[in-house]
C-alpha positions in Angstrom: -49.4 46.8 -3.5 -50.2 46.1 -7.1 -48.7 42.6 -7.1 -50.4 41.8 -3.8 -53.8 43.0 -5.1 -53.4 41.0 -8.3 -52.5 37.9 -6.3 -55.4 38.3 -4.0 -57.9 39.0 -6.8 -56.5 36.0 -8.7 -57.0 33.8 -5.6 -60.6 34.9 -5.2 -61.4 34.2 -8.8 -59.8 30.7 -8.6 -61.9 29.9 -5.6 -65.1 31.4 -7.0 -65.1 31.9 -10.8 -67.7 33.9 -12.7 -67.7 37.0 -10.5 -68.0 40.7 -11.2 -65.6 43.2 -9.7 -68.2 44.1 -7.1 -68.4 40.4 -6.0 -64.6 40.1 -6.0 -64.3 43.2 -3.9 -66.7 41.6 -1.4 -64.5 38.5 -1.2 -61.1 40.2 -0.7 -59.5 40.3 2.8 -60.8 43.1 5.1 -57.5 45.0 5.1 -57.3 45.0 1.3 -61.0 45.9 0.9 -60.7 48.8 3.4 -57.6 50.0 1.6 -59.3 50.0 -1.8 -62.4 51.7 -0.5 -60.3 54.3 1.3 -58.1 54.9 -1.7 -60.5 54.7 -4.6 -63.9 55.3 -2.9 -67.1 53.5 -2.7 -68.4 51.9 -5.9 -71.8 52.2 -7.6 -74.4 54.6 -8.8 -74.2 58.0 -7.2 -70.7 57.6 -5.7 -69.6 60.8 -7.3 -66.6 59.5 -9.3 -66.1 57.2 -12.3 -63.1 55.2 -11.0 -63.9 53.5 -7.7 -62.7 50.5 -5.7 -64.7 48.2 -8.0 -63.0 49.8 -11.0 -59.6 49.1 -9.5 -60.6 45.5 -8.8 -61.8 45.1 -12.4 -58.4 46.4 -13.7 -56.6 43.9 -11.4 -58.9 41.1 -12.5 -58.3 41.8 -16.2 -54.5 41.6 -15.5 -54.6 38.2 -13.9 -57.6 36.5 -15.5 -59.8 36.6 -18.6 -63.0 38.6 -18.8 -65.5 36.1 -20.1 -68.3 38.4 -20.9 -70.5 41.2 -19.7 -73.4 41.1 -17.2 -76.2 43.6 -17.7 -76.4 45.4 -14.4 -79.5 47.6 -14.7 -81.3 47.5 -11.4 -78.7 45.2 -9.8 -77.3 45.7 -6.3 -74.2 44.2 -4.8 -73.5 43.6 -1.1 -69.9 44.4 -0.1 -69.0 43.9 3.6 -72.5 44.7 4.8 -73.1 47.7 2.6 -75.3 47.5 -0.5 -74.3 49.3 -3.7 -76.3 49.8 -6.8 -74.3 49.0 -9.9 -73.0 52.2 -11.4 -72.6 51.2 -15.1 -74.9 49.5 -17.5 -72.6 46.4 -17.7 -70.0 44.7 -15.5 -67.3 42.3 -16.7 -67.5 38.7 -15.5 -64.1 37.1 -14.7 -63.1 33.5 -14.4 
């Protein structure tokens, strides 16, 4: 699954550069996104764990692309497959 996830994450970033892990998660195929959410849990503030689906996506993104910088996420929300999540950390990596 690791290679498949890395390939899919890389393809998303190629199509739409300058994305955070939350935004990449939203762009992944439905089966992959459901697997990530089921395996790692929902992302964002109040999710109850520090390593979520968005964390796993960020790890995959850093393995296939370069992190260009950090986005300050205080007060930001991200929509993923119809659900809205408030960013859990103070910053999120931006990948291209």
